[in-house]
C-alpha angles and dihedrals in degrees: 000000000000117000116241122243105211134258096044130189139305090068129205126188093275097046093044090052090050091051091052093048091048090053092049092049093049095047091050090061087066087215108139094195093052094045093048092058089074091065132075116257088249097039117158122215139182109195111178102308096337125099117208127187126189137012094271090055089050090056091050092047094049092046090056091043096054093043087060100033103061124189088018116188123175138193123189128189127194111247103174143332145196131186097298104002135078130189118206136186117206146175128196135179128212143160125236127220090269093055096255114143120222136191115209120200126193157134129243131199115204131191121191134203122231091271095056098258118133109248098176134027127179118185129186112191138179126190131213127184113237137181119251088247088065096060110128111150114117112174114239096015121119139286119339119247114252093242 
């Protein structure tokens, strides 16, 4: 029997918001193994122009990501939900190997299995260089600004 990853579908406003916050909290650990445990073993992702299949591939992807995206800090907000799907808008900030700060904006579409594991993730992301004085992302704190 597969263990459940609460909250499980069908989602309501409260449980969808909890799922989003749990994802934000996990991603801010920058621990690929921990993050990957929220996904089905055969999860399918589209992240920008990259296609990823399976939990092991997620770990490899996140390891590469956080080696490149230093000082990563993420904020996610619930956009919409249905029984087993959640739409999220997010922003994150990070610093590259040359010291340049970036803000990345995007939207994610998530689909969950009956046990609360994410089976599908589609992420569209754009990046913008910023000055250090423009940093504003504090994980866990409020609605994201529009820009």
